[in-house]
N, C-alpha and C positions, 0 to 999 in steps of 0.2 A: 502495500500499499503504501503510497504514496503522499509526501506530508509535507505542509511547518508546523515546525510546535515558537508557540507564544508565551514567553514566561520572563521572570526576572529573577526573583527572591530566593534564595536558598532550598526551601520547599521545593522551586521546581526542578532545579538539578535531579534527583532523583529517579525524574520522567522523563529526562530526555538522555540519562543515561543506558534506560532501560528500555526504550525505545532503541537505541543503537546497537546495544546489547542480542535482542530480537532480531534484528537486521531488518528493522522497517526501512525505509527510504527519503530520509530527510534531506529533503532538498532545500531546508531555508529556515532560520531559527531567529525568531525577530524576538528582541528584549530592547529594556528601553535607555536611553542616551547613559553612557557612564557623570556620575555625582562626586561633586566634591566630598569627602568623610575623613574624620577622624581628625586631632588637633591639630594638622597640617592642612588639613582640607583639599588633599591630592586629590584628584581626579581618577576617581577610581571605576573600574570597569563594575558590571553587576556580575552574580556568579553565574547567573544561564550561558554569561559570554565567557566568563571564562573556562564552563567545564563546554563547549560547543566550540573554542580553537581548538580545545587538548585531543577534542573527538574530529579533528581538522572537519568543522562545518562551514557553509556562508553563515555570515551573521549582516545584520542588520539594525540600525536601530534608529528608527523611525522620531521624529520628533512628535507627530502629531501623525495620526492617522487616518482618522475620518475623513477627510476632505483631501490625501492626498492621491494624484492620479498618479506619479511615477511609482508608488507604495503598488498603489491600483492594479497596474499595467504590470509591475513586477510577481505579484501574486497571481495575477490573470495568466502571466506568460506558467507558469509554471504548473497551473491547471493542478493543487490539489486532489486528493479523494477528501480528505480529512484538516477540519486546520484543527491541532492542541492547542488550549491555553491552562496553562495553567500557572497564577495570581503570575499574570503579565501588568495588572494596573495599569489598564486604559481600557473603555469601554470600545466594546465591539461594535463599528458601524455595519448598517444594513447591507451594506455588499458584501463583507463580510463574511455575515451569515447566510445569504445568498451564493456562493461559488464554488463551494464542495459538497459534492453527492452526498458526501454522507456528517453534511456540516460543522458547526466548531463541535469538541468535543472539551469539557471541561473538570475537570479533577478538583474536586471543595470539598474542604475540608470538615463535615459534619455530616449528620446522615441528613438528608436536605426531605422536605422543609425547613426542619430546622434548624437556625441559628445563620441565615442566609445574610451574605455582607462580605466586608472588608475584615473582618477578624474574630471568625467564628471559633477558633481555637483557643482564645487570648477569653471570649463570653461563655464560650462550655464548662471552663475549669470555674470563671467565675461564679459561674451560676449555681456551681456547685454538682453536677450533671457528674455522674459515675461512669457514664459509659458516653463514647460517640462514635465518629470514624468518617470515611469517606464517600463518597458519591461521585460516581462519571456520569455526567449527564449531555444535552444536547443545550446549549446554550441560546437563547432566543432574546426578544429585544426588551426583558424586563430583567428584572434583579435577582438572580440566581432561580427563576421561575420556570426552568425548561424541563422538560422531559428525563424522565430518570430511565441509565441506564443499566448502573449496578449500583450495589452499597457493599458495604464489609463495616460489621462492628472494630469495636477497637476499645478495654475498661483503659478509664483514666486511675490512675495507682493515687493511691491518695497522700505521698510523698510530689507526686508532679503536678511541675509547675509547665507555661508556656513552651519554656524553652526548652525541657523537657519531652515535652510529647508531640512536638513538633517534626522534630525526625521520624519517630513512629510514623507519624501519618503521614508522612510526604513517602517511605519505602511503601506503607500500603498502598497509597496511592498509587506508586508507580504501577506494584505488580497491577493493581488492580483496571487501571489502561489500555496495559499487552491486555489484560483477558478481556475486557472490551470493546477492542478494534481488531481484536480475531474471532469475536464472537458476531460484531458486525459482517468482517468478511463471509463470514458463512448465513446470515441472515438469519441468527437463530437470537435475536436479544434484541426488543422491539422499548421502546421509550413510552413509560406511562407515565401521565401527566400525573403532576403536583398537589396533593387535596392543598389547595390556599391558606383553610380555614385554619389546618397544623399551623400553619407557620411561624419560624417568630424572627428578631432580626439581630444581628452582631453588627452593629457600625463602626466604622472607622475609629480606633482607641483618641478620646481627646484627654489632654493633662488632667482636665480636671475629675475627669473615671478618675484621676489614682489615690485625690482627695477620700480620707476617711470618715466614716458615717458612725460615732460612735453609737447612734440610735439602729443599727442593726445588730445581730447578734454575735459575738465572737463565733461562730462558727463561718457563720457571711463573711464577715472583714478578713479572715483566715483565707475561703476561695478565694475574694478577692487580690488576694499579694497576692496567689498562685498565679491567679491568670491575669496578673495584667503586669506579667514581663514580659522583656526589660524594661519596657515600658507601657506607657509614666509611673508604673511600681506604686507602691503603696504611700500614702506621706501625710501628714497632720502639722497641726501646730505647738508650739512651747517657749512660755513667755518670747512670745512677739516673731518667732524664728519657724521657717520648716525646717520639719525634722521628719525624715524619711525614717522608717520602717521597714528595714531590710528584714528581718526574719523572725517570725511569731510562729505562736500556737495557741492554739485554744487553750486554758487554765481548766484542770481536772476541780480546785480547788472551787468552794463556796466563799466569797469574800467582802458580798453584799459590798458592793461599789458603784454608786450612778456612772451615766453615762459620759466615758471622758476623764473620771475620775482617777487618777494615779496615787500606788499603794508597792511601797518599796518594803517585802518579805524578804527580814536578810541581805543578802545581795542577787536575792530574785526583785522583776519589774512588772507589776502589775496595771492593766488600766480597764474602769469597767468599761462593759458593753448592755446592750439592750435585754430585757428578761433576766438580768439575774447575772450574764455571763460574764465573765472579761478572757481579754487575751493578754499572753505572758509575754510582753517583749525580749526579745535574747539578743538581736543587731539591731540598734540605730545606728541613725546619721543626721548631727544639728548641723544646721547651715552654714558650711567654712569649715566644718570639723573634717575631724580624721572618722569612719566607719568607730562604733565604741559598744562591747558588750555590757550588757544592765547590767553590770559589776563595777565596770569602768562608769555609764554615766550615776548611778547611784552615788558613788561618790565623790563625782567630780560635780554634782550640781544640787547635793543635798535638798531631795523632796520634801517641800513642805505638806502637811497635812491639810487635806484637801485639793492638793493642786491637780489642776487640771489638763490635760492635752486638748487640742479640737478649737 
């Protein structure tokens, strides 16, 4: 099967590698332009471009695709049987949707129709899910609303963060992509319409999503801390400054703290949450300071009785 592959981040790399390994004819890899990164803001190629070059595949990095006549001529000349889209980061225009006979096939990191949108891995963990997965689907003009081809489940482990779960889902998605293409070649996989009434959204993350609301329970806050990694993380305010919560866990003790109330118990540090629960803060970082353990924080700041965060 003759393919065009559109993808940008590390999540898309296993899918591209798997297609090459399985012998698919990837005629072109489409990815976003190189961007400045790091402290030195050096121009850096996206992970998919780096992988494509290692595989000896041609790469194109258009700034825009919707009304890009040169790009449209290039894809039309290739006449791909399918266009594969994995985390490309651009809305696929109508002309691309209509070009290949097998359509534009997407690997999405959730069990659609749950968690449609740009951050399905992060929001699934943040919302306390214990199972997620990947879905292959045909892209249409809606937001992750196209017909479902195949799905595979994967457990979310209690210690998982978005950082640890993403590589496992990426590998699962790569395997499912090849299985999907083989099924489409044989004509054995129909596209099943989604039940839109069951849809939930996983929108692009914003800085304010990381602000801790102590009116949530400790378990809910802990799930958000795990899910919103590596950015925006979880943060609150302490003595007028931002305080990043690097690691924490729900407390087993009943401490009778009000939401946001701090308590030092020996060398352990707790903050009250809703429903009588509390969060044990294990490592934190005050604005302008290095990360510190609970013990270092307690000794450094001498928590006053009734002092609060938030």
